[in-house]
C-alpha positions in Angstrom: -128.9 -104.1 -46.4 -131.7 -102.2 -48.0 -135.2 -103.8 -48.5 -136.9 -103.2 -51.8 -140.1 -104.6 -50.3 -139.8 -102.8 -47.0 -143.0 -100.9 -47.2 -144.8 -104.1 -48.2 -143.1 -105.9 -45.4 -144.1 -103.4 -42.8 -147.7 -103.3 -44.1 -148.0 -107.0 -43.7 -146.1 -107.4 -40.4 -147.0 -104.3 -38.6 -150.6 -103.3 -38.1 -149.6 -99.6 -37.4 -150.7 -97.3 -40.2 -148.3 -94.8 -41.6 -150.3 -91.9 -40.1 -149.8 -93.3 -36.6 -146.0 -93.9 -36.9 -145.0 -90.6 -35.4 -147.3 -91.1 -32.4 -146.3 -94.8 -32.2 -142.5 -94.5 -32.6 -141.9 -96.7 -29.5 -144.1 -99.5 -30.8 -142.5 -99.3 -34.2 -139.1 -99.5 -32.6 -140.2 -102.6 -30.7 -141.4 -104.2 -33.9 -138.1 -103.4 -35.7 -136.1 -104.9 -32.9 -138.3 -108.0 -32.6 -138.7 -108.8 -36.3 -135.3 -110.5 -36.7 -135.9 -112.6 -33.6 -139.3 -113.6 -34.8 -138.0 -114.6 -38.2 -135.2 -116.7 -36.6 -137.3 -118.4 -33.8 -140.8 -118.7 -35.3 -140.3 -119.6 -38.9 -139.5 -122.9 -40.5 -136.3 -123.3 -42.4 -138.1 -123.0 -45.8 -140.0 -119.9 -44.5 -136.8 -118.3 -43.4 -135.2 -119.0 -46.8 -138.1 -117.6 -48.7 -138.3 -114.5 -46.6 -134.5 -113.9 -46.9 -134.4 -114.3 -50.7 -137.6 -112.4 -51.4 -137.3 -109.5 -48.9 -133.6 -109.2 -48.1 -132.0 -110.4 -51.4 -134.7 -108.6 -53.5 -135.6 -111.6 -55.6 -139.0 -111.9 -57.2 -141.1 -115.0 -56.6 -139.8 -116.7 -59.8 -136.2 -116.1 -58.9 -136.8 -117.3 -55.3 -138.5 -120.5 -56.6 -135.6 -121.2 -59.0 -133.0 -120.6 -56.2 -134.8 -123.0 -53.9 -135.8 -125.5 -56.6 -139.5 -125.2 -55.9 -142.6 -124.0 -57.7 -143.6 -120.3 -57.7 -146.9 -121.2 -56.1 -144.9 -122.9 -53.2 -143.0 -119.6 -52.7 -146.2 -117.6 -52.6 -147.8 -120.0 -50.2 -144.7 -120.2 -48.0 -144.4 -116.4 -47.8 -148.1 -116.0 -46.9 -147.7 -118.5 -44.1 -144.5 -116.8 -42.9 -146.2 -113.4 -42.9 -149.2 -114.8 -41.0 -146.9 -116.4 -38.4 -144.8 -113.2 -38.0 -148.0 -111.1 -37.7 -149.3 -113.3 -34.9 -146.0 -113.2 -33.1 -145.7 -109.4 -33.4 -149.3 -108.7 -32.3 -148.3 -109.5 -28.7 -145.9 -106.5 -28.8 -148.3 -104.0 -30.0 
């Protein structure tokens, strides 16, 4: 499955700059392997759903909100909290 927001996702979840990727291929590989596990084990049910719909199903925030029956602001806040939690979890790998 292709991610429309993949660059945004990696910017927010991986503190490795694009210039450093070639020299840090091993770390990037670790992050890519760990990301699904972090999403599954560290996020709440709502956070998982928002991440899945927004990043993996390529829905915008309004569509994600409609699918979940919540306000757009709730989607935005939930995604921010999910990204923060993922970032903290992945920092231990890098």
